[in-house]
Residue, then its C-alpha position, 0 to 999 in steps of 0.5 A: m157751256p154755250e145756250p144750245l139753238l133751241p133751249l132742251p126741256p128740263a124733264l128725262d122722259q121729253l129729252l129721251v123722247i126727243r131723242r128718239w126722235l134723232e135716231l130714227t130721223l137719222a136712220r131715215v137720212d142714211e137710209r136714203i143717203g145709201a139709196v140715192r149712192e145706189a141711184e148713182e152708181e146705177r148710172a155709172r156703171r149704164r153711163p156708155l163709155p166714149e169711143p176712144p180716137r180712130w188715131w193718135i199723133e204721140y209727141g215727143t217732149g222738149v223744146s218743139r213737141r214736134p210729132d213723133r210717132v201715130h198710133t191706131g186709136a186702139c194702141r196701147i202702147t202709150s197715152r201721150g199723144r193726142a187725138a187726130t184725125r186719120e187726114s192729119v195722119l196721114e199728113v204727118l207720115r207724108t211730110v214728117p221725114s222723122v216721124i214712125a208708125c207703131p210698130l206694135c198697130r201698124p197704122d201704117s198699115e191700117l191707113g193703106l199706105l203700104d198697098s202702094 
């Protein structure tokens, strides 16, 4: 067996003292690990969640990846798509004939397009 990094004493009582010291040190390290983990979990709980986007544009699948539907930010019918501004959602609804407003969250109503 290769020689350890630090030579150990030959006496049993000295080896037992070293073993006890290592046990106590390991217990302190374990205690510190627990405290650090608890602090990290507390920080994660206190961290505010980012605001969801106000609007979504959902894109179709395929080569063109054209806009397919628009959603409000609260709509959970899909997670596919990209966050969008109010202006870009209005533009897509007005200029892309194949785009539909989600029938569940009704962004067209929220945008005031159904009032006119």
